[in-house]
Every structure is written in structure tokens, then in C-alpha cells.
C-alpha positions in Angstrom: -21.6 3.9 8.5 -19.3 1.3 6.8 -17.3 4.2 5.4 -16.3 5.4 8.6 -15.3 2.2 9.7 -12.8 1.6 7.0 -11.8 5.3 7.2 -10.7 4.8 11.1 -9.1 1.5 10.1 -6.9 3.4 7.3 -6.3 6.3 9.9 -4.7 3.5 12.2 -2.2 2.4 9.8 1.4 3.5 9.5 2.6 5.3 6.6 4.5 2.2 5.6 1.5 0.1 5.8 -0.4 2.7 3.6 2.3 2.7 0.9 2.3 -1.0 1.0 -1.3 -1.0 0.5 -0.9 1.7 -2.4 1.9 -0.4 -4.2 -0.4 -3.6 -4.1 -3.2 -1.6 -5.6 -0.9 -0.1 -8.2 0.6 -3.5 -9.1 -3.1 -4.8 -9.6 -3.8 -2.3 -11.9 -0.9 -3.0 -13.9 -1.8 -6.6 -14.3 -5.3 -5.6 -15.0 -4.1 -3.3 -18.0 -1.6 -6.1 -19.3 -4.4 -8.8 -19.0 -6.7 -6.5 -21.2 -3.9 -5.7 -23.5 -3.8 -2.1 -22.8 -0.1 -2.1 -22.4 2.6 -4.2 -23.6 4.5 -6.8 -21.4 7.5 -4.6 -21.7 5.8 -1.5 -20.5 4.1 -3.8 -17.5 7.7 -5.1 -16.6 9.2 -1.3 -16.8 6.4 0.2 -15.0 6.4 -2.5 -12.3 10.1 -2.4 -11.7 10.0 1.6 -11.7 7.0 1.2 -9.1 8.6 -1.4 -7.0 12.1 0.6 -6.8 10.2 3.9 -6.2 8.0 2.7 -3.2 10.8 0.3 -1.7 9.3 -2.7 -2.3 11.1 -6.1 -3.4 9.7 -8.5 -6.0 
């Protein structure tokens, strides 16, 4: 039942809102990878920059 509620909420979001949520989740993942030393600071920074540009966000 909870899944339908979140699906209903997701369906009501605009394309831009969905993209922003996706951007935030991907940025969070990059931060997690960096904190676990799975990627270097340089890899993190480049990936974050590329993601930010591609998604039309600002840092």
C-alpha cells in the first residue's frame, strides 16, 4: 500500500522535479563512493561536474 502512495506522488512530479531528485541521488552516491575511498577526489570532482552540467544543475 505504501508503494502505491509513493508511486502516485512520483507520477505527480514534473519532469524537471524528477530530474532534480535523480541528480540529488546520484550526487549522494558519488559522496558515498568518495567517503569509502572507492573513487578518488579527482574522480569525484570530475563526475560531479559532468553530472551537474549534464543535468542542468548548479553547484
